C-alpha positions as CSV (number, residue, x, y, z in Angstrom):
1,X,-148.8,-31.3,0.5
2,X,-150.0,-29.3,-2.6
3,X,-148.4,-30.2,-5.9
4,X,-149.3,-28.4,-9.1
5,X,-147.4,-29.1,-12.3
6,X,-147.7,-29.7,-16.1
7,X,-150.1,-32.6,-16.9
8,X,-148.3,-35.6,-18.3
9,X,-150.7,-35.4,-21.2
10,X,-148.4,-32.7,-22.5
11,X,-146.1,-35.5,-23.5
12,X,-148.7,-36.5,-26.1
13,X,-149.4,-32.9,-27.1
14,X,-145.7,-32.3,-27.7
15,X,-145.5,-35.4,-29.8
16,X,-148.5,-34.4,-31.9
17,X,-147.1,-30.9,-32.5
18,X,-143.6,-32.3,-33.1
19,X,-142.1,-29.9,-30.6
20,X,-139.6,-32.6,-29.5
21,X,-138.5,-36.0,-30.8
22,X,-141.3,-38.5,-30.7
23,X,-141.1,-40.6,-27.6
24,X,-143.5,-43.0,-25.7
25,X,-145.8,-41.6,-23.0
26,X,-144.2,-44.3,-20.8
27,X,-140.6,-43.4,-21.6
28,X,-138.2,-43.0,-18.7
29,X,-135.5,-41.3,-20.8
30,X,-133.8,-38.1,-19.6
31,X,-134.5,-35.3,-22.0
32,X,-132.2,-32.4,-22.7
33,X,-134.1,-29.3,-23.8
34,X,-135.4,-25.8,-23.0
35,X,-136.9,-25.0,-19.7
36,X,-140.7,-25.3,-19.5
37,X,-141.6,-21.7,-20.3
38,X,-138.8,-20.8,-22.7
39,X,-141.1,-20.6,-25.7
40,X,-142.9,-17.6,-24.1
41,X,-139.7,-15.5,-24.1
42,X,-138.4,-13.4,-27.1
43,X,-135.8,-15.2,-29.2
44,X,-132.9,-13.0,-28.0
45,X,-133.6,-13.9,-24.4
46,X,-134.4,-17.5,-25.2
47,X,-130.9,-18.1,-26.7
48,X,-129.4,-17.0,-23.3
49,X,-131.3,-19.6,-21.2
50,X,-129.2,-22.7,-20.7
51,X,-130.7,-26.1,-21.6
52,X,-131.8,-28.3,-18.8
53,X,-132.2,-32.1,-18.3
54,X,-135.5,-33.5,-17.1
55,X,-137.8,-36.6,-17.1
56,X,-141.5,-36.6,-17.8
57,X,-143.5,-38.9,-15.4
58,X,-146.8,-40.5,-16.1
59,X,-149.8,-39.5,-14.0
60,X,-149.8,-42.9,-12.3
61,X,-146.1,-42.5,-11.3
62,X,-146.9,-39.1,-9.7
63,X,-150.0,-40.3,-7.8
64,X,-148.3,-43.5,-6.7
65,X,-145.3,-41.6,-5.5
66,X,-147.6,-39.5,-3.3
67,X,-149.3,-42.5,-1.9
68,X,-146.1,-44.6,-1.4
69,X,-144.5,-41.6,0.5
70,X,-147.2,-42.1,3.2
71,X,-149.6,-39.3,2.1
72,X,-153.3,-39.7,1.9
73,X,-154.6,-38.3,-1.4
74,X,-157.4,-35.9,-0.7
75,X,-157.9,-34.3,-4.1
76,X,-156.7,-34.6,-7.7
77,X,-157.8,-32.0,-10.2
78,X,-156.9,-31.5,-13.9
79,X,-156.9,-28.1,-15.5
80,X,-157.3,-27.0,-19.1
81,X,-154.3,-26.3,-21.3
82,X,-153.6,-22.6,-21.9
83,X,-153.3,-23.3,-25.7
84,X,-156.3,-25.6,-25.9
85,X,-159.0,-25.6,-23.2
86,X,-160.2,-29.0,-24.5
87,X,-157.0,-30.7,-23.4
88,X,-155.5,-31.2,-19.9
89,X,-152.5,-28.8,-19.4
90,X,-151.8,-28.9,-15.6
91,X,-152.9,-30.9,-12.6
92,X,-153.1,-30.3,-8.8
93,X,-152.7,-32.9,-6.1
94,X,-153.7,-32.2,-2.5
95,X,-152.6,-34.8,0.1
96,X,-152.0,-35.0,3.8
97,X,-149.7,-37.0,6.0
98,X,-151.5,-38.3,9.0
């Protein structure tokens, strides 16, 4: 299994930049908002994209879900954010099921 997604640290980055209402890193609330890459589209296209509902998981929830599903974690990498290479922006998990 290979999983690559936004790093949960983005929850903190969003809070610091006030791009969404302030919530806890550990919040389990369902959020209604724009899709992940909507901000990169021109405004006229952005208005046509429907809102979605999602939940942001902590890094431990993600890693533990992999382990609890019977996978053996082989590698976990963090990648710099596009907007600030000094902060984590994405992560990759590689795991196998034996």
